[in-house]
C-alpha positions in Angstrom: 71.9 28.7 -28.8 68.0 29.8 -28.2 67.6 33.3 -26.9 66.7 33.3 -23.1 63.6 35.7 -23.1 62.5 35.6 -19.6 64.7 36.8 -16.7 63.0 34.5 -14.0 63.0 31.1 -12.5 62.8 27.8 -14.5 59.2 27.5 -14.1 58.4 30.6 -15.8 58.0 29.2 -19.2 55.2 27.2 -17.8 53.1 30.1 -17.3 53.0 31.9 -20.7 51.6 29.1 -23.3 48.6 27.9 -24.6 45.9 25.5 -24.0 44.3 22.2 -24.6 41.3 19.8 -24.5 40.1 17.9 -21.5 41.2 14.3 -21.5 40.1 13.2 -18.4 37.2 10.7 -18.0 34.2 12.2 -17.1 30.8 13.6 -18.3 31.0 16.0 -21.1 27.8 17.7 -20.4 28.7 18.3 -16.8 32.3 19.8 -18.0 30.3 22.2 -20.2 27.9 23.1 -17.6 30.7 23.6 -15.1 32.6 25.8 -17.7 29.3 27.9 -18.1 28.8 28.2 -14.7 32.3 29.6 -13.7 32.9 32.8 -15.4 35.5 35.1 -13.7 35.9 38.5 -14.6 39.4 39.0 -16.3 40.4 42.6 -17.2 41.0 43.3 -20.9 44.2 44.7 -22.0 44.9 47.5 -24.1 47.6 48.7 -26.4 49.5 46.9 -29.3 50.5 43.8 -27.1 46.8 43.1 -25.9 46.1 41.3 -28.9 48.2 39.3 -31.4 49.8 41.1 -34.4 47.5 41.6 -37.5 50.7 40.6 -39.7 51.2 37.3 -41.4 51.4 34.4 -38.8 51.3 37.3 -36.1 54.9 38.3 -36.5 55.4 41.5 -34.6 54.8 44.8 -36.1 57.7 46.8 -35.0 56.4 49.9 -36.8 53.5 50.0 -33.9 55.9 49.5 -30.9 57.7 52.5 -29.2 60.1 52.1 -26.3 57.6 54.2 -24.2 55.1 51.1 -24.7 56.8 48.4 -22.8 56.6 49.6 -19.0 53.0 50.3 -19.2 52.4 47.0 -21.0 54.3 45.2 -18.8 52.4 46.4 -15.7 49.0 45.7 -17.5 49.9 42.3 -18.6 51.2 41.2 -15.1 48.0 42.5 -13.8 46.1 40.6 -16.0 48.1 37.6 -15.8 47.7 37.6 -11.9 43.9 37.9 -12.4 44.0 34.7 -14.6 45.7 32.8 -11.9 43.6 34.0 -9.4 40.5 32.7 -11.5 42.1 29.2 -11.5 42.8 29.3 -7.7 39.1 30.4 -7.0 37.5 27.9 -9.4 34.8 26.2 -7.3 35.1 23.0 -9.3 37.4 20.4 -8.1 40.8 20.7 -9.8 41.1 18.7 -13.3 43.5 18.6 -16.1 41.5 21.2 -18.2 40.5 23.8 -15.4 44.2 23.7 -13.7 46.9 22.6 -15.8 45.5 23.9 -19.1 44.4 27.1 -17.5 47.8 27.6 -16.1 49.4 27.0 -19.6 47.0 29.5 -21.0 47.5 32.4 -18.8 49.6 35.3 -19.4 49.4 35.3 -23.1 49.8 39.1 -23.2 52.8 39.1 -21.0 54.2 36.4 -23.5 53.9 38.6 -26.3 55.8 41.5 -24.7 58.5 39.4 -23.5 59.5 37.8 -27.0 59.8 41.1 -28.3 61.3 42.9 -25.7 64.0 40.5 -24.8 64.8 40.0 -28.7 65.5 43.7 -28.8 67.5 43.9 -25.6 69.8 41.1 -27.3 69.8 42.1 -30.9 69.5 45.7 -31.1 69.3 47.3 -27.6 69.2 51.2 -26.6 70.3 53.2 -23.4 66.4 53.3 -22.8 65.6 49.6 -23.2 68.7 48.8 -21.0 67.1 51.1 -18.5 63.7 49.4 -18.9 65.3 45.8 -18.6 67.1 46.8 -15.3 63.7 48.1 -13.9 61.5 45.3 -15.3 63.6 42.2 -14.7 63.2 42.0 -10.8 59.5 42.9 -11.1 59.0 40.0 -13.5 60.9 37.7 -11.3 58.6 38.6 -8.6 55.9 38.3 -10.6 56.6 34.4 -11.7 57.6 33.7 -8.0 54.2 35.1 -6.8 52.7 32.3 -9.1 55.0 29.3 -8.9 55.5 29.6 -5.2 51.6 30.2 -4.6 50.6 27.5 -2.0 46.8 27.6 -3.2 47.7 27.2 -6.9 50.2 24.3 -6.1 47.4 22.5 -4.2 45.5 22.2 -7.1 48.3 21.1 -9.3 49.1 18.4 -6.7 45.5 17.3 -6.6 45.6 16.6 -10.6 48.9 15.1 -10.4 48.1 12.8 -7.3 45.1 11.7 -9.5 47.1 11.1 -12.8 46.5 7.4 -12.6 42.9 7.5 -12.8 43.1 9.9 -15.8 43.0 9.2 -19.3 45.7 11.6 -21.1 47.7 11.8 -24.4 51.7 11.1 -24.2 51.7 15.3 -24.4 49.1 15.8 -21.9 51.0 13.6 -19.2 54.3 15.3 -19.9 52.6 18.8 -19.4 51.1 17.6 -16.2 54.4 16.2 -15.0 56.4 19.2 -16.3 54.1 21.6 -14.5 54.3 19.7 -11.3 58.0 18.9 -11.1 58.8 22.6 -12.2 56.7 24.0 -9.3 58.4 21.9 -6.8 61.5 22.7 -8.5 60.5 26.4 -7.7 59.9 25.8 -4.0 56.3 24.7 -3.8 57.2 22.0 -1.3 59.2 24.4 0.9 57.8 26.1 4.2 56.5 29.5 4.1 59.6 31.1 5.4 61.8 29.2 2.8 59.5 30.3 -0.1 60.0 33.9 1.1 63.8 33.3 1.1 63.7 32.0 -2.3 61.6 34.8 -3.7 64.2 37.2 -2.2 67.1 35.4 -3.7 65.5 35.2 -7.1 65.0 38.9 -7.0 68.5 39.4 -6.3 69.8 37.1 -8.8 67.5 38.7 -11.4 68.8 42.1 -10.6 72.5 41.0 -10.4 72.6 39.0 -13.5 70.8 41.7 -15.6 73.7 44.1 -14.3 76.3 41.7 -15.2 75.0 41.2 -18.9 74.9 44.9 -19.2 78.4 45.1 -18.0 79.9 42.4 -20.0 78.4 43.9 -23.3 79.8 47.3 -22.3 83.2 46.2 -21.6 82.9 44.1 -25.2 80.9 46.8 -27.1 82.1 50.1 -25.5 85.8 49.7 -25.1 87.3 49.0 -28.4 91.3 48.6 -28.4 92.9 51.6 -29.9 96.1 51.6 -32.0 98.0 54.8 -32.7 99.4 53.9 -36.0 98.5 51.9 -39.1 102.0 50.0 -38.9 100.7 48.2 -35.7 97.9 46.8 -37.6 100.3 45.4 -40.5 99.2 42.0 -41.7 95.4 43.1 -41.8 93.4 43.6 -45.0 92.8 47.1 -46.2 89.4 46.5 -45.5 89.9 45.8 -41.8 92.1 48.7 -41.4 89.5 50.9 -43.3 87.1 49.7 -40.5 89.2 50.0 -37.5 89.8 53.8 -38.8 86.2 54.2 -39.2 85.4 52.7 -35.7 88.1 55.0 -34.1 86.4 58.1 -35.8 83.1 56.9 -34.7 84.6 56.6 -30.9 86.2 59.9 -31.0 89.7 59.1 -31.6 90.3 60.7 -35.0 93.5 59.5 -36.9 93.7 56.4 -34.8 92.3 52.9 -35.2 90.1 50.8 -33.2 89.4 47.2 -33.0 86.1 46.2 -31.3 86.2 43.1 -28.9 84.4 40.0 -29.8 82.9 37.9 -26.9 85.5 35.0 -26.7 88.8 35.4 -25.3 90.6 34.7 -28.6 90.1 37.4 -31.2 89.5 36.9 -34.9 92.1 39.4 -36.1 95.1 38.1 -34.1 96.2 35.6 -36.5 96.8 38.2 -39.2 98.7 40.7 -37.1 102.3 40.8 -37.5 103.4 43.1 -34.9 103.6 40.9 -31.7 103.2 44.0 -29.2 99.9 44.8 -31.1 98.7 41.1 -30.8 99.6 41.0 -27.1 97.7 44.3 -26.8 94.6 43.2 -28.2 94.7 39.7 -26.5 95.2 41.3 -22.9 92.3 44.0 -23.5 90.1 40.9 -24.3 91.4 38.7 -21.4 91.3 41.6 -18.8 87.9 43.0 -19.9 85.4 43.5 -17.1 88.2 42.4 -14.3 88.9 46.2 -13.1 91.7 46.8 -15.5 89.3 49.4 -16.9 86.4 51.1 -15.3 84.3 48.0 -15.9 84.5 45.3 -13.1 82.0 42.3 -12.7 83.8 40.5 -10.1 81.7 41.4 -7.1 78.6 40.6 -9.3 80.1 37.1 -9.7 80.6 36.7 -6.0 77.1 37.7 -5.3 75.5 35.6 -7.9 77.5 32.8 -6.9 76.6 33.0 -3.1 73.1 33.4 -3.7 72.9 30.4 -6.0 74.6 28.1 -3.2 72.3 29.6 -0.6 69.3 28.7 -3.0 70.3 25.3 -3.4 70.9 24.7 0.2 67.2 25.7 0.7 66.2 22.6 -1.4 68.6 20.3 0.5 71.0 20.3 -2.5 74.9 20.5 -1.8 75.3 23.0 -4.4 73.8 25.0 -7.4 74.8 22.3 -10.0 73.1 19.6 -8.1 70.0 22.0 -7.8 70.0 23.3 -11.5 70.5 20.0 -13.4 67.2 18.6 -12.3 65.8 18.4 -15.8 68.9 17.6 -17.8 69.6 14.8 -19.9 72.8 14.1 -17.8 70.7 14.5 -14.5 73.7 14.7 -12.2 77.0 17.0 -12.0 78.9 13.6 -11.8 77.9 12.3 -15.1 78.8 15.7 -16.8 82.1 16.1 -14.8 83.1 12.3 -15.6 82.2 12.9 -19.2 84.5 15.8 -19.5 87.3 14.7 -17.2 87.9 11.5 -19.0 89.0 13.9 -22.0 91.8 15.7 -20.0 94.8 13.5 -20.1 94.8 13.4 -23.8 94.0 17.0 -24.2 96.9 18.2 -21.8 99.0 16.2 -23.9 97.8 17.4 -27.0 98.2 21.0 -25.6 102.0 20.4 -24.6 102.7 18.5 -28.0 101.0 21.5 -29.8 102.6 24.1 -27.9 106.2 22.7 -28.8 105.3 22.8 -32.5 104.3 26.2 -32.4 107.5 27.4 -30.5 109.5 25.5 -33.0 107.7 27.5 -35.7 108.4 30.8 -34.0 112.1 29.9 -33.8 112.2 29.0 -37.6 110.5 32.4 -38.0 113.4 34.1 -36.2 111.5 34.7 -33.0 113.5 33.9 -29.5 110.4 33.5 -27.4 108.0 30.8 -26.4 104.6 30.9 -27.7 101.8 32.8 -25.8 98.2 33.0 -26.4 98.1 35.9 -28.5 100.7 34.1 -30.9 99.0 30.5 -30.9 96.6 31.2 -33.9 98.8 33.1 -35.9 101.6 30.3 -35.8 98.8 27.5 -35.5 97.5 28.8 -38.9 100.8 29.1 -40.2 101.6 25.1 -39.5 98.2 24.4 -41.0 99.0 26.2 -44.2 102.2 24.5 -44.4 101.0 20.8 -43.5 97.8 21.2 -45.1 98.6 23.8 -47.5 95.4 25.7 -46.4 95.2 29.6 -46.7 92.3 30.9 -44.3 92.0 34.0 -46.4 91.8 32.2 -49.8 89.1 29.9 -48.2 87.0 33.2 -47.4 87.0 34.0 -51.0 84.4 31.1 -51.6 82.0 32.0 -48.9 79.8 34.9 -49.8 77.0 35.4 -47.2 74.0 35.5 -49.2 75.1 32.4 -51.1 75.9 30.8 -47.8 72.2 31.2 -46.6 70.3 30.6 -49.8 72.5 28.4 -51.9 73.8 26.5 -48.9 71.8 26.6 -45.7 68.2 26.8 -47.7 69.6 24.1 -50.3 70.3 21.8 -47.6 67.0 22.1 -46.0 65.2 21.6 -49.3 67.2 18.4 -50.3 67.0 16.8 -46.5 63.5 17.9 -45.7 61.7 19.2 -49.0 61.6 23.0 -47.7 61.6 25.9 -49.9 62.1 29.6 -49.2 60.7 32.9 -50.5 62.3 36.2 -49.4 59.9 39.0 -48.6 60.2 42.8 -48.2 56.8 43.6 -46.7 57.5 42.6 -42.9 58.9 45.4 -40.5 62.2 44.5 -38.8 63.9 45.7 -36.0 67.1 46.7 -37.9 67.8 47.4 -41.3 70.3 44.5 -41.8 67.3 42.0 -40.9 66.3 40.2 -43.7 62.9 37.8 -43.8 61.7 34.9 -45.7 58.6 32.7 -45.8 59.4 28.9 -45.2 57.2 26.5 -47.3 56.8 22.9 -46.1 57.4 19.8 -48.2 53.6 19.8 -49.4 53.8 23.6 -50.3 51.9 24.7 -47.2 53.4 27.7 -45.3 55.5 26.5 -42.4 56.6 29.6 -40.6 58.6 32.7 -41.2 62.4 33.2 -40.7 64.4 36.4 -39.9 68.0 36.5 -40.5 70.2 39.0 -38.6 73.7 38.5 -39.4 75.9 41.4 -38.5 78.0 42.5 -35.6 77.2 45.9 -34.2 77.4 47.8 -30.8 73.8 47.5 -30.0 73.8 43.5 -30.1 75.4 41.3 -27.4 78.1 38.8 -28.6 77.5 35.2 -30.2 75.0 33.9 -32.1 71.4 32.3 -31.1 68.0 31.5 -32.2 64.6 32.1 -30.5 60.9 32.7 -31.5 58.7 35.6 -32.2 55.6 33.1 -32.3 55.7 29.4 -30.9 54.2 26.8 -32.6 51.0 25.5 -31.2 48.2 23.3 -32.5 45.7 24.5 -30.2 46.0 27.9 -31.1 47.0 27.2 -34.9 49.8 29.5 -34.5 53.1 28.5 -36.8 56.7 29.5 -35.7 58.1 32.9 -36.5 61.9 32.4 -35.7 65.1 34.7 -35.7 68.6 33.6 -36.2 71.2 36.4 -34.7 74.9 36.3 -35.7 77.7 38.7 -35.3 79.6 38.7 -38.5 81.9 41.7 -39.0 80.3 43.8 -41.7 82.1 44.5 -44.9 82.7 48.1 -45.6 80.0 49.5 -48.0 80.2 48.2 -51.5 82.3 45.4 -50.5 81.5 42.0 -51.0 80.2 40.1 -47.8 82.8 37.3 -47.4 82.6 35.0 -44.3 85.1 32.8 -42.7 84.6 29.0 -42.5 83.8 29.3 -39.0 81.0 31.7 -39.4 79.6 29.2 -42.4 79.5 26.4 -39.7 77.8 28.9 -37.3 75.2 30.0 -39.8 74.3 26.1 -40.7 74.1 25.5 -36.9 71.6 28.3 -36.0 69.8 27.4 -38.7 69.7 23.9 -37.3 68.0 25.5 -34.2 65.5 27.2 -36.4 64.6 23.8 -38.1 64.0 22.4 -34.6 61.6 25.4 -34.0 59.8 25.1 -37.6 59.3 21.4 -37.2 58.0 21.6 -33.8 54.6 19.6 -33.7 53.2 20.0 -30.3 49.6 21.1 -28.9 51.5 23.1 -25.8 53.9 25.9 -26.4 55.7 25.2 -23.1 56.7 21.9 -24.7 57.2 22.9 -28.3 60.2 22.9 -30.6 63.4 23.9 -28.6 61.6 23.7 -25.1 64.1 20.9 -24.5 66.9 20.2 -21.8 69.9 22.7 -21.9 72.1 19.5 -22.4 69.7 18.5 -25.6 68.8 21.6 -27.4 72.3 22.3 -29.0 72.4 18.6 -30.5 70.0 19.2 -33.3 71.9 22.5 -34.4 75.1 20.9 -34.1 74.2 17.9 -36.3 73.4 20.6 -39.3 77.0 21.6 -39.3 77.9 18.6 -41.0 75.9 19.4 -44.3 78.2 22.6 -44.6 80.9 20.3 -46.2 78.6 17.8 -48.0 79.7 17.8 -51.4 76.4 18.4 -53.0 75.6 21.1 -50.8 79.0 22.7 -51.0 79.3 22.8 -54.8 76.1 24.8 -54.6 77.1 27.6 -52.7 80.7 27.7 -52.2 81.7 29.9 -55.3 84.4 32.4 -55.7 83.1 35.8 -55.2 85.1 37.0 -58.2 85.5 33.9 -60.7 82.3 31.8 -60.0 84.7 28.9 -59.5 83.3 26.3 -57.0 85.5 25.5 -54.2 88.0 22.9 -55.0 87.6 19.5 -53.5 91.1 19.6 -52.4 90.6 22.8 -50.4 87.7 21.1 -48.5 89.9 18.0 -48.0 92.2 20.2 -46.5 89.8 22.1 -44.3 88.5 18.8 -43.0 92.1 17.4 -42.5 93.3 20.7 -40.7 90.3 20.4 -38.3 91.9 17.8 -36.2 94.7 20.0 -35.9 95.0 22.6 -33.2 92.7 20.8 -31.0 94.9 21.7 -27.9 93.4 25.1 -28.0 90.1 24.7 -30.1 88.8 22.0 -27.9 90.8 22.8 -24.8 89.1 26.3 -24.3 85.8 25.0 -24.5 86.8 22.1 -22.1 88.1 24.7 -19.8 85.3 27.2 -19.7 82.9 23.9 -19.3 85.0 22.8 -16.2 85.2 26.5 -14.9 81.2 26.8 -14.8 81.0 23.5 -12.9 83.5 24.9 -10.4 81.1 27.7 -10.0 78.4 25.9 -9.5 79.8 23.5 -7.2 80.5 25.7 -4.4 78.7 25.2 -0.8 77.2 28.2 0.8 80.3 28.4 3.2 82.8 28.1 0.0 80.8 30.7 -1.8 80.7 33.3 1.2 84.3 33.2 1.6 84.9 34.6 -2.0 84.0 38.2 -0.8 86.6 40.4 -2.6 87.4 41.0 -6.4 90.9 39.5 -5.7 89.4 36.2 -4.3 87.3 36.0 -7.5 90.5 36.1 -9.4 92.1 33.6 -7.2 89.1 31.1 -7.3 89.1 31.3 -11.0 92.9 30.5 -11.2 92.9 27.9 -8.6 90.1 26.2 -10.4 91.7 26.3 -13.8 95.0 25.2 -12.4 93.3 21.8 -10.6 92.3 21.0 -14.3 95.6 19.7 -15.3 95.6 21.7 -18.5 98.0 24.2 -19.9 95.7 27.2 -18.9 98.4 29.9 -19.4 98.9 28.9 -23.1 95.2 28.2 -23.5 92.9 30.1 -21.5 89.2 29.6 -21.1 87.1 30.5 -24.0 85.4 33.0 -21.6 86.9 34.0 -18.3 84.5 34.5 -15.4 84.4 38.1 -15.8 82.5 37.8 -19.2 81.1 34.8 -19.1 77.7 35.9 -19.9 76.4 32.3 -20.6 76.3 31.3 -16.9 76.3 34.8 -15.2 73.9 36.9 -17.3 70.5 35.4 -16.4 69.4 33.7 -13.0 70.0 30.3 -14.5 70.9 30.4 -18.1 73.7 28.2 -19.0 75.1 27.7 -15.4 76.0 24.5 -14.6 75.3 23.8 -18.2 78.0 25.0 -20.6 79.2 21.3 -20.7 75.9 20.9 -22.6 78.0 22.1 -25.9 80.3 19.0 -25.4 77.6 16.6 -24.1 75.5 17.4 -27.5 78.6 17.3 -29.6 78.8 13.5 -28.5 75.2 13.3 -29.8 75.8 15.1 -32.7 79.0 13.2 -34.0 77.3 9.8 -33.3 74.1 11.2 -35.4 76.7 12.2 -38.2 77.9 8.5 -38.3 74.5 7.2 -38.5 73.7 9.9 -41.5 76.9 8.8 -43.3 76.0 5.1 -42.8 72.4 5.6 -44.0 73.0 7.3 -47.2 73.7 11.1 -46.1 71.6 13.8 -47.5 68.2 12.0 -48.6 64.8 13.1 -48.0 64.2 9.7 -46.3 66.9 10.1 -43.7 65.7 13.9 -43.3 62.2 12.6 -42.7 63.2 10.2 -40.4 65.2 12.7 -38.3 62.6 15.1 -38.4 59.8 12.3 -37.0 62.1 11.1 -34.3 64.0 14.2 -33.0 63.3 17.7 -34.6 59.1 17.4 -34.3 59.4 16.1 -30.6 60.0 19.1 -28.7 60.0 18.3 -25.0 57.5 15.7 -24.9 59.8 12.4 -24.2 62.8 11.2 -22.4 65.9 12.1 -24.5 67.8 9.0 -24.3 64.6 7.3 -25.7 64.5 10.1 -28.5 67.9 9.4 -29.4 67.2 5.7 -29.4 64.3 6.1 -31.6 66.6 7.9 -34.4 69.8 5.9 -34.2 68.2 2.4 -33.1 70.8 2.5 -30.1 72.2 4.3 -27.4 74.6 7.4 -28.0 78.2 6.5 -28.4 81.0 8.8 -27.4 83.8 7.2 -29.7 82.9 9.4 -33.0 83.1 12.7 -31.0 86.8 11.6 -29.8 87.9 10.4 -33.2 86.5 13.9 -34.9 88.5 15.8 -32.2 91.7 13.6 -33.1 92.0 12.6 -29.4 91.8 9.0 -30.2 92.3 6.8 -33.2 89.3 5.0 -35.0 90.0 1.8 -33.5 90.9 2.8 -29.8 87.6 3.1 -27.9 84.9 0.5 -28.6 81.6 -0.4 -26.7 81.5 3.4 -25.8 77.8 3.6 -25.4 76.2 6.2 -23.0 72.8 5.1 -21.7 70.5 6.0 -18.8 72.7 9.1 -17.9 75.7 7.1 -17.3 79.0 6.9 -19.0 81.3 4.2 -20.4 84.5 3.4 -18.6 86.4 3.9 -22.3 89.8 5.5 -21.4 90.9 8.3 -23.4 95.0 8.3 -24.1 
């Protein structure tokens, strides 16, 4: 996913961008004279962030940035940005596209440069001091952006241009920028009364503080509270390397002679399937499940209650019934009902699958001599055993074919070369923010420099969980800037001197995140705020998901999947088993995601009165429990991928993925249908890659998303390939399943 770099309103992205030419009809000489006549005094910045970096493609020079730079730079940059906005408001010339819309887009460049670096580091390599700065600066940033997006005088100029748009000659991208600027300011509260705008500002400030606190607490509950085991015997089944890592972590945390396992961000934990000791499995799982819920000294429940109440109150100010209705204003799905109907139609088949698979697992436990029914901490151990038996698949043996460097350079980069004509050159001259980070120059199909890529693969305590992509520098034709992009993963690092093997899940994730990077590298926009991955929340995951398909494409696979000792290419039958096994265990794999997405919508569907009633930690627990029970899924066997208390996607920023976690499922629909198109049209070819680049990857946020998909596939999206891929319907059970204009088909899922 793309990192969220601004702790502010949805409109903030409009205010830190770039510029354009005046495309209105008019007298060019008069326009020039007007520009010369009005020359406002804008303060000049000082310090590192005052100018663009002098490194290649303006990449950040981490050697010249200290933690002490941020607060003074922020104060200065906000002052300059405010002066730029005042200059727009005070311009004596009548509002037009150039002196108002483009001027807003150009303002705040210094502030944008700080944000891209600061929020990259607080996500990827934070420190106590950076966390302190984040806590201090986030509400100030929110207040700053609110003072702009909710400024009546500024909005009056924007509205004057917007109301005159029919008389203007604009490019498609110009028109989209005007529409987006106007709509975002309205969404921020520009049409509210003075008193209502002040209420919005107060709510935004509180949300900024609370969500920053939630983010830091959730990370602390994961990174600072490893699960301690007293004996090596408790970790029976783990590899020698895993046990050594656990011993080293325990020593690092002050538990000499013991063993520590660090939690990862999801409810399920990757080491559980290998652990033979059931009590140890339960201990690890329960520590994950109960993190941040008051079981230890971290408790995010009242933060959640306050965030939910403030969001519901804010939505009410805009006349919306709930936060979901307010938040989905710019989504592809548009309305909560569309997203809910899309997910709920899968529930009956999913519930049946969960019950069927649970019975299989309990039978496997009995066959193993166990006298108990399957629990969540048992699930993957026995699911993997059944996989191994039914599909003859050994997960550890599979890992031996995936060496991280080869996955990236001989797999991901090879795919990009064959599909898009890109080439890559590793470089060592660019400063990085952590020694584990590597950099590459990316060359386009004509040999020109396309951008720079940073790869940060390994888990560490200073990094939040998950995987994501973002930009240090955005693409912009006006400024001549090319993208500088980073991918962040959380792969457990092998001990020093050991070969870095990765699971097939991390292989998929590496392809996925580079799909985001390609979306950024192929950006072809004039305006930064419409560039690359600046798309709707329920569209942005789609291009990245499509690129997972190439991880097992035969010609790609044979180029990178080599045994780390023998060099042997992974056998075809092993891949066939991986793909066949992918449809097994959907009761858990798919169920935990659906549950998390529906839980998100439940929190987002609260009215102000309903949210106000959730005013104690116990009521937070009760609401979560009730919401999950209402789904009709086997929640005690299959808990959600994230419980509320560590659901950072939806609670760690003022907006984030709230009322949007369904996006991963929605975009999977687009992804699976697109895979079908690629297969039907010849697969991994330059022609197909160039077509996808032209119709989707290069379009940014400049057009309607249904139209974008139509331009690519020649038709509306179809939900059937997704259901087939998940094993929820047979190939001929769902016909005429197109999704168009934000409406879902009536196709039943049985």
